[in-house]
N, C-alpha and C positions, 0 to 999 in steps of 0.2 A: 605875887609871883615874880621871881627875879628873871632877868634876861638869860636865855640859854647860853651857856659857855661852850667853848670849843672842846670837843672830845680829845683828851690827851693821850688816849691809848692808840697803839699803832700796830694792828694785826696785818701789816703789809710787808711784803718781801723786802728785807734789808733796811727797813726804816728803824732808826734808833729811837727807842722809847725814852721818855724823860728819866725813868729809873730802870736801869738794866740790872735785873736781879741775879744774884748768885755768881757773878763772874769777876768780882773785884780782884781776887787773888791773881787770876790769869792776866788781867789787864795790867796790874801793878808789876808782875814779873817781867812781862814783855817790855813795858816802858822803862823799867830799870835796866833791862838788857840793852836797850837803845842808848841809854845814858852811859852805860858801863864801857862801851867801846868795842872795836872789832874783836872777835873771838868769843864773845859772850854767847853761850848756847841758846839763849832765848831768841836770838836773832834768826834762828831757823826753827820754826815751830809749826806743828800740824794740829788742826782742830778736826775732830771727827765726832759724829753723832747722827742720830736718825733725823729724818725730816722734821722740822719744827723745833729742833733743839737749840736754835739760835746761833748757828755758825756764821751766817752772812751778817747778822746784826753785830756780832762780836768783831768780825773783821772791820766793819764800818766804824765801830766805836774806837778801836785801836788806831785806825788811820786818822780819825778825827783828833784823838788825843796826841798822836805823834806830830801832826801838823801844828797843833798849838804849842808844841815844844820846839818848833823850828825845822822839822823834817819835811821833805817833799814826799808825798805818798801817791802811788799809782795803783789803781784797783782794776783788775781784769778777771775775766772768766776763762776757764780752760776751754779755748775754742780756737779754730784756725784763724790766724791773723793776730793772735795775742801779742806776739813780739813787736810787730809794727805798732799796735795799739799802745803798748807799754812805752815805746819811745815817743810817740805822739803826745801822750799824756805828760810824760816826764819833761819834755822840752817845753810844752805849753805852760805847765805849772812853774817851771824854773826859768822862764823866759828872761826875767829881769836879772838873773844871776849868771846867765851864759853869754859868751861872746857872740856877736851878731852872726858869724858864719855857722855857729852851732844851731841856730834857730831858723835857717832858711827852709822854706817849704815849697813843695809842689802841691797845688790844691786841686788838680784836675782829675784825681782818681774818683771813680764812681763805682759803687757797689750796689747792685740791685736797683739802679736808678737814683740812688741817694748819693749826693756829693759828699765826700769826706776829705779832710786834709791829712796827708801822709808826710811825716817828717823825712825829708830827703835834702841833702845839700845840693845847691844849684850846680856846682861843679864837683861831683863826687869822685874822689879817688877810690881805688879798689879797696873795699872794706868788708867787714863781716859785722853781724849783729853784735858779737862780743866786742869788737874793736870800737864800734859806735858807743856801746854802753860804757866801755872803759873810759873813753874820752869824756863822756857825760859825767861819770862819777869823779874823774879827776878834777873837773871844773867845780863840781858841787863841793867835793871834799876840801878843795883848796880854800873854799869860803866857809868851811866848818859846817856844812850842811850835808845831812845824810839822806839816803833814798830808801823808803819803805815800799816794798812790793807786796801787795796782797793778792792772792790767787784763789778764786772760789770755784766750786764744782770740779775739784781735782779729778783729772782723768788721764791715766798714763798712756792711753791709746792715742792721744794727741801728740804728734811728734814735737811740736813747739814747747810742750810742757817739759819734755826731756831736755831740749836745748836750754830752756830757762834754768832748770835744776843743775845741769852739768856746768853751765856758765857761772851760776851763783857760787858753786863750789870753788871755782877759780878766784872769784872775788873775795871769798873768805880767806883763801890762802894768801892773797895779795893785801889782806887787811884793809879792804875798802870799807867805808862807812855805808853799809847797805844791809838790809834785813829782808827776809822772805818769810811771810806768814801765809800758810795755805790751809784750805778747808775742803772737806769732802765727806761723802757718805762712807760709812765704815768699809763696805766692800771695795770702794774705789781706793781708799787709803791702803787697805791690805794689799791690793794689786801693786801699788807703788812700792811698798816695803818688800814685796817678794821679788821685785825686779833687780837683778844683780847689777845692771848698769846704773842703777840709781841708789846703790847701797849707802851712799853718803847720807841719805835721808833717814836711815835707821838710827842715826845718832841725833836726829832732830828731836826736840822736846815735843812729846805727844800729849794732847789734852783731850780726854773723852768728855764731851759735854752731856752729862747725865742730868737727872732731875735736880731742880733747885730746892734747897732746904726750905721747909715750911715757914720758919720764922722769917726768912728772907723774902719769900713770896708775900707774906702778910705785910711786911714793912713796905715792899715795893708798891703794892696795891694802895695802901693807905697814903703813902707819900705822894703817889701820882695824883690821886684824887685831891689831896690837900693842896698841892702846888697849883692845881688848876682852879682852885677857889671854891671847892665843895667839901663836904664831910661824908663819912660813911658810917652807918650804924654797925655796932659790934657784931650782931648776928649775921648781917649781910657780909661783913668782912670775913667772918669765920667760914661761912658757906662758900664764898668765892675762893678763899685760900685753899680749903680742903678739896674743892672740885677741880682745881688746876692740876692736881697730882704732881706739882713741881715742873710741869711741862711749859717751857718758856712761851711757846706760841699760844698755849691755852691761857696763860696769864694775860696776854694782850687781848685775846678774843673775849674772855669773860669780862675784863675791865671795859672793853669797848661797848659790849652789849649792856652792861650795867648802866653805864653813863647815859646811853641814848634812850633809856626807858622814860626818864623824866629829866631831861637836861637842864630845865629851868629851876628845878627844886634844889633846896639847900642841901638835903641829905640824899644819899643813895640808900635805899631801903632794902629790907630783906626780900620784899616782893620783887624788887628790881633784880636782885641777885638770883632768885629762883628762875625768873624768865631768862635772865642772861645765861645761866648754866645750860638751860634747854637749848637755846639758840646756838651757843658756842659748841656744844657737843655735836649738833647737826653740821655746823661748819667744819669742825675737825674731821668728821667722817668724809665729807666731800673733798676737802682740800688736802688732807694728809693720808688718812687710812685707806680710802678707795684706791688711791694711786699705789700705795704700798702693797695692797692686796693683789692688784693686777700684775705686779711684778713677780709674784710668788709662783713657783711650779706646783704641780699637783702633789708631789711628795713633800714639798715645803709645807703646804697646807695640811697634809695628813699628819705631819710631825706636830704642828701647832695644835691641831684638833685633839691629838692624843694627850697633849699637855693639859687640856681643859678638864680632864677627869681627876686631876690632882688639886691640891691646895696651892700654897705659895710656891712650892718647889716640885720639880719632877725629876725622876731618875731615868737616865738614858736606857737602862735595861727594861724598865716598865714601858717606855715609849716604843722601843723596838718590838716588844711583845705585842703591843696593841696594833702596831703597824704590820705585824707578821713578817718582820725582816730581822736580819742579824744586827747586833749592836754596832758592828763595824760599819754596816750599810747606813744605819740610822745616824752614826757619827758624822757621815759626810754632810747630812742635812743640818745637823747640829752646828757644824762649822759654818755652813752657808748662812744660817739664820743669825748666828752671832756676828758675822761680818756685815750683815745688813742692819744690825743694831736692834733687831726685834726681840731677841732673847740674850741672856748673858749667862756665863758660867759662874756657879756658886759652890765650887768645891768639886772633888773628884766624882765624875759621873752625874752631877746634879746641875740642873738649869732652871731658869725662871724667866718670865716675861720681863723684858727690859724697856720696851717702848710703852710709855705710860698709857693706860686705858685701851691698849690694843686687845688685851684679853677680853674685856667687856664687848668690844666691837665684834670679835669673832663669835662670842657667845650669842649676841643678838642676831648676827648674820645667820648662824646655824639654826637658831630658833625660828627665824622668819622663813628659812628654806624648808623647814620641817612642816610648816603649816599648809 
């Protein structure tokens, strides 16, 4: 028996896996946009998708690649204080590139009992966040260095998100070497795009992170196992690939559980894969589906349960009849569920489940409740 090797799969929030399946085109387009210069539309991009679709991981991967190309990257969540956090990160990472007066700090700020350093000049003149950022960008750009800002958990109700987006628009007009890549759940992104004060983002490049193609899932699983020093039986690989349904989080979950069944063995076996699928499905329910279900209204649930009576596709008129409401009324919930990434439109009046395996989850939940 060989010594157990480290598990290479990473079903952890934001952790970059050794092989990121199915997103090569997006990564290439954005990195090309960074190289192409100010004005390239890829420098303002939005990622949207359901929980577990890999938004956070993709942001992290792009930031990592951009830094290897010489950019400074700052990574923040949409939360109060994000503008100060952005400046702190930027000045810290660019410390060796900035003039000394640009990196003076007051370090006595305390949040919830935890000391943090906040970037502030020792003798500040009257300034705004925009003027501070402009000065920072001027120094970086003079040294041929760009700034990539990644924003996760996009939420238009946070005032500082508005400030960031509006200010970034000015940077674009001024042809600064800066890029803004944001990610959020479909309903949050829809709220941003409906906001007239942020209409600039309607021209941003939108990427919907749907299921990964089966051949790419298969390659990713096999490659990850191989890079970590083991092999995988063909029938185990086929079962694992099919069971992911192209869901990025499920790729990592199944891979993680396959590996840990017999970590010292040379081969990942079919039996390992069978047990891994069972464990991963249970994890997926607890970590993704239960949370998603709790956010649904009674009418949302009624709409989805009405869809269970059909095959691959459902017609809105049939759903409305089963709900005993008008098609116009049912249409409101159709829109809500599309914005949440749970269902998708597939032609006039036709919808289907979009969130992989959520249909099975609902069917199992309904069967359990009926017992």
